[in-house]
TORLO-863951 format. One record per atom (N, C-alpha, C): atom name; residue number from 1; x, y, z. Coordinates in Angstrom, 2 decimals, padded with zeros to 5 digits. Atoms other than C-alpha are relative to their C-alpha. Layout:
# TORLO-863951
KOLLUM  atom   nr       xx       yy       zz
KOLLUM    CA  NUM        X        Y        Z
...
***
This chain:
# TORLO-863951
KOLLUM  atom   nr       xx       yy       zz
KOLLUM     N    1  -000.10   001.29  -001.04
KOLLUM    CA    1   005.38  -012.76  -005.59
KOLLUM     C    1   001.78   000.25  -000.94
KOLLUM     N    2  -001.21   000.57   000.57
KOLLUM    CA    2   009.55  -012.38  -006.46
KOLLUM     C    2  -000.09  -000.27  -001.50
KOLLUM     N    3  -000.18   000.42   000.98
KOLLUM    CA    3   010.36  -014.32  -009.28
KOLLUM     C    3  -000.78  -001.45  -000.89
KOLLUM     N    4   001.01   001.05   000.68
KOLLUM    CA    4   007.23  -016.10  -009.67
KOLLUM     C    4  -000.78   000.86  -000.53
KOLLUM     N    5   001.17  -000.94   000.21
KOLLUM    CA    5   004.28  -015.21  -011.81
KOLLUM     C    5  -001.06  -001.13   000.32
KOLLUM     N    6   000.99   000.88  -000.84
KOLLUM    CA    6   001.06  -016.95  -010.00
KOLLUM     C    6  -001.17   000.76  -001.14
KOLLUM     N    7   001.45  -000.49   000.74
KOLLUM    CA    7  -002.01  -016.50  -012.68
KOLLUM     C    7  -001.27  -000.82   000.70
KOLLUM     N    8   001.10   000.64  -000.62
KOLLUM    CA    8  -005.16  -017.22  -010.81
KOLLUM     C    8  -001.26   000.27  -001.25
KOLLUM     N    9   000.94  -000.55   000.34
KOLLUM    CA    9  -008.32  -018.06  -012.31
KOLLUM     C    9  -001.42  -001.32   000.48
KOLLUM     N   10   001.31   000.66  -000.64
KOLLUM    CA   10  -012.44  -019.04  -012.04
KOLLUM     C   10  -000.28  -000.88  -000.83
KOLLUM     N   11   000.87   000.76   001.29
KOLLUM    CA   11  -014.66  -021.50  -013.88
KOLLUM     C   11  -001.42  -000.24   000.95
KOLLUM     N   12   001.62   000.19  -000.88
KOLLUM    CA   12  -018.86  -021.44  -013.31
KOLLUM     C   12  -000.07  -001.63  -000.03
KOLLUM     N   13   000.30   001.01   000.10
KOLLUM    CA   13  -020.03  -024.79  -012.70
KOLLUM     C   13  -001.45   000.03   000.06
KOLLUM     N   14   001.48   000.02   000.45
KOLLUM    CA   14  -023.29  -026.17  -013.77
KOLLUM     C   14  -000.83   000.54   000.56
KOLLUM     N   15   000.16  -000.31  -000.80
KOLLUM    CA   15  -024.47  -025.51  -010.76
KOLLUM     C   15  -000.49   001.54   000.78
KOLLUM     N   16   000.16  -001.12  -000.19
KOLLUM    CA   16  -024.28  -021.68  -010.44
KOLLUM     C   16   001.61   000.43   000.95
KOLLUM     N   17  -001.09   000.14  -000.86
KOLLUM    CA   17  -021.14  -022.21  -008.06
KOLLUM     C   17   001.36   000.42  -001.08
KOLLUM     N   18  -001.13  -000.45   000.69
KOLLUM    CA   18  -017.52  -021.17  -009.28
KOLLUM     C   18   001.35  -001.21   000.82
KOLLUM     N   19  -001.05   000.63  -000.41
KOLLUM    CA   19  -014.23  -023.26  -009.11
KOLLUM     C   19   001.06   000.72  -000.35
KOLLUM     N   20  -000.69  -000.34  -000.20
KOLLUM    CA   20  -011.04  -022.32  -008.69
KOLLUM     C   20   001.92  -000.71  -000.30
KOLLUM     N   21  -001.24   000.53  -000.04
KOLLUM    CA   21  -007.47  -022.74  -010.05
KOLLUM     C   21   001.10   001.05  -000.44
KOLLUM     N   22  -000.74  -001.00   000.16
KOLLUM    CA   22  -004.04  -021.27  -010.60
KOLLUM     C   22   001.52  -000.57  -000.65
KOLLUM     N   23  -001.32   000.49   000.79
KOLLUM    CA   23  -000.53  -021.43  -012.49
KOLLUM     C   23   000.86   000.29   000.60
KOLLUM     N   24  -001.19  -000.60  -000.59
KOLLUM    CA   24   002.62  -021.05  -010.79
KOLLUM     C   24   001.24   000.08  -001.27
KOLLUM     N   25  -000.73   000.39   000.84
KOLLUM    CA   25   005.17  -020.42  -013.58
KOLLUM     C   25   001.61   001.51   000.45
KOLLUM     N   26  -001.53  -000.80  -000.84
KOLLUM    CA   26   009.25  -019.17  -013.00
KOLLUM     C   26   000.82  -000.04  -001.11
KOLLUM     N   27  -001.20   000.29   001.00
KOLLUM    CA   27   012.08  -018.48  -015.88
KOLLUM     C   27   000.58   000.41   000.42
KOLLUM     N   28  -000.97  -000.39  -000.42
KOLLUM    CA   28   015.26  -018.03  -015.29
KOLLUM     C   28   000.95  -000.47  -000.84
KOLLUM     N   29  -001.40   000.92   001.38
KOLLUM    CA   29   018.21  -018.44  -018.30
KOLLUM     C   29  -000.63  -000.63  -000.82
KOLLUM     N   30   000.78   000.92   001.26
KOLLUM    CA   30   017.29  -021.27  -020.24
KOLLUM     C   30  -001.18  -001.21   001.09
KOLLUM     N   31   000.81   001.11  -001.02
KOLLUM    CA   31   015.59  -023.02  -016.96
KOLLUM     C   31  -001.56   000.25  -000.29
KOLLUM     N   32   001.46  -000.44  -000.07
KOLLUM    CA   32   011.53  -022.92  -017.04
KOLLUM     C   32  -000.62  -001.03   000.95
KOLLUM     N   33   000.62   000.69  -000.50
KOLLUM    CA   33   009.19  -024.14  -014.50
KOLLUM     C   33  -001.31   000.61  -000.35
KOLLUM     N   34   001.09  -001.05  -000.30
KOLLUM    CA   34   005.35  -023.82  -014.85
KOLLUM     C   34  -000.77  -001.24   000.76
KOLLUM     N   35   001.08   001.35  -000.43
KOLLUM    CA   35   002.46  -026.28  -012.97
KOLLUM     C   35  -001.25   000.74   000.51
KOLLUM     N   36   001.31  -000.39   000.48
KOLLUM    CA   36  -001.14  -025.81  -013.08
KOLLUM     C   36  -000.78  -001.09   001.15
KOLLUM     N   37   000.76   000.47  -000.98
KOLLUM    CA   37  -003.26  -026.50  -009.92
KOLLUM     C   37  -001.71   000.45  -000.30
KOLLUM     N   38   001.29   000.19   000.06
KOLLUM    CA   38  -006.87  -027.61  -010.18
KOLLUM     C   38  -000.54  -000.40   001.60
KOLLUM     N   39   000.23  -000.10  -001.25
KOLLUM    CA   39  -008.35  -026.52  -007.09
KOLLUM     C   39  -001.49  -001.17   000.14
KOLLUM     N   40   001.34   000.78  -000.01
KOLLUM    CA   40  -011.54  -029.31  -006.26
KOLLUM     C   40  -000.92   000.51   001.17
KOLLUM     N   41   000.13  -000.81  -001.37
KOLLUM    CA   41  -013.30  -027.00  -003.91
KOLLUM     C   41  -001.29   000.74  -001.06
KOLLUM     N   42   000.87  -001.24   000.90
KOLLUM    CA   42  -016.67  -025.07  -005.52
KOLLUM     C   42  -000.20   001.11   001.42
KOLLUM     N   43   000.31  -001.47  -000.68
KOLLUM    CA   43  -017.43  -021.29  -004.10
KOLLUM     C   43  -001.10   000.19  -000.30
KOLLUM     N   44   001.19  -001.08   000.15
KOLLUM    CA   44  -020.28  -019.27  -003.66
KOLLUM     C   44   000.20   000.81  -001.54
KOLLUM     N   45  -000.43  -001.37   000.88
KOLLUM    CA   45  -018.85  -016.50  -005.49
KOLLUM     C   45   001.08  -000.12  -000.92
KOLLUM     N   46  -001.32  -000.48   000.82
KOLLUM    CA   46  -016.30  -015.51  -008.12
KOLLUM     C   46   001.15   000.38   000.49
KOLLUM     N   47  -000.79  -000.66  -000.70
KOLLUM    CA   47  -014.58  -013.44  -005.99
KOLLUM     C   47   000.60  -000.89   001.24
KOLLUM     N   48  -000.69   001.11  -000.83
KOLLUM    CA   48  -014.10  -016.06  -003.39
KOLLUM     C   48   000.84  -001.18  -000.46
KOLLUM     N   49  -001.21   000.88   001.02
KOLLUM    CA   49  -012.59  -018.78  -005.83
KOLLUM     C   49   001.10   000.98  -000.66
KOLLUM     N   50  -001.18  -000.74   000.30
KOLLUM    CA   50  -010.56  -015.93  -007.13
KOLLUM     C   50   001.52  -000.03   001.29
KOLLUM     N   51  -000.81  -000.18  -001.54
KOLLUM    CA   51  -009.12  -015.32  -003.35
KOLLUM     C   51   000.47  -001.12   000.46
KOLLUM     N   52  -000.84   001.20  -000.34
KOLLUM    CA   52  -008.47  -018.83  -002.65
KOLLUM     C   52   000.59  -000.40  -001.19
KOLLUM     N   53  -000.84  -000.04   000.51
KOLLUM    CA   53  -006.81  -019.21  -005.88
KOLLUM     C   53   001.76   000.51   000.34
KOLLUM     N   54  -001.26  -001.08  -000.63
KOLLUM    CA   54  -004.37  -016.18  -004.88
KOLLUM     C   54   000.96  -000.32   001.11
KOLLUM     N   55  -000.85   000.35  -001.89
KOLLUM    CA   55  -003.59  -017.38  -001.35
KOLLUM     C   55   000.46  -001.12  -000.69
KOLLUM     N   56  -000.69   000.80  -000.01
KOLLUM    CA   56  -002.92  -020.53  -002.53
KOLLUM     C   56   001.02  -000.20  -000.70
KOLLUM     N   57  -001.12  -000.12   000.69
KOLLUM    CA   57  -000.79  -019.58  -005.37
KOLLUM     C   57   001.22   000.63   000.83
KOLLUM     N   58  -001.18  -000.60  -001.07
KOLLUM    CA   58   001.23  -017.47  -002.88
KOLLUM     C   58   000.45  -001.04   001.14
KOLLUM     N   59  -000.81   000.68  -000.55
KOLLUM    CA   59   001.65  -020.00  -000.62
KOLLUM     C   59   000.68  -001.33  -000.41
KOLLUM     N   60  -000.92   000.29   000.07
KOLLUM    CA   60   003.35  -021.92  -002.85
KOLLUM     C   60   001.22   000.56  -000.72
KOLLUM     N   61  -001.53  -000.53   000.50
KOLLUM    CA   61   005.95  -019.68  -004.27
KOLLUM     C   61   000.65   000.50   001.80
KOLLUM     N   62  -000.45   000.10  -001.16
KOLLUM    CA   62   006.68  -019.13  -000.29
KOLLUM     C   62   000.69  -001.05   000.53
KOLLUM     N   63  -000.53   001.38  -000.55
KOLLUM    CA   63   007.10  -022.38   000.77
KOLLUM     C   63   001.47  -000.72  -000.34
KOLLUM     N   64  -001.35   000.25   000.52
KOLLUM    CA   64   010.68  -023.62   000.65
KOLLUM     C   64  -000.17  -001.69  -000.61
KOLLUM     N   65   000.40   001.00   000.48
KOLLUM    CA   65   009.34  -027.24   000.10
KOLLUM     C   65  -001.65  -000.32  -000.07
KOLLUM     N   66   001.53   000.81   000.23
KOLLUM    CA   66   005.46  -027.37  -001.09
KOLLUM     C   66  -000.08  -001.39  -000.10
KOLLUM     N   67   000.49   001.36   000.18
KOLLUM    CA   67   003.52  -030.24  -000.61
KOLLUM     C   67  -000.43  -000.43  -001.60
KOLLUM     N   68  -000.14   000.51   001.00
KOLLUM    CA   68   003.46  -032.47  -003.61
KOLLUM     C   68  -002.01  -000.24   000.04
KOLLUM     N   69   001.35  -000.16   000.03
KOLLUM    CA   69  -000.26  -032.49  -005.18
KOLLUM     C   69  -000.11  -001.39  -000.84
***
């Protein structure tokens, strides 16, 4: 994803479903940027949660002005 590093993660819930999160990190010279996004949605499988996190991370890095959370 170019100059960004996107790190997706999944987290099991108490009811057996999964939540997704991802972080976006960029470092350039002395400047650094890191944001963590927690998704408020449960998924039936770990793979579904991971794919959602990867897709959302990709969208965040591709958009010129991503929406503020």
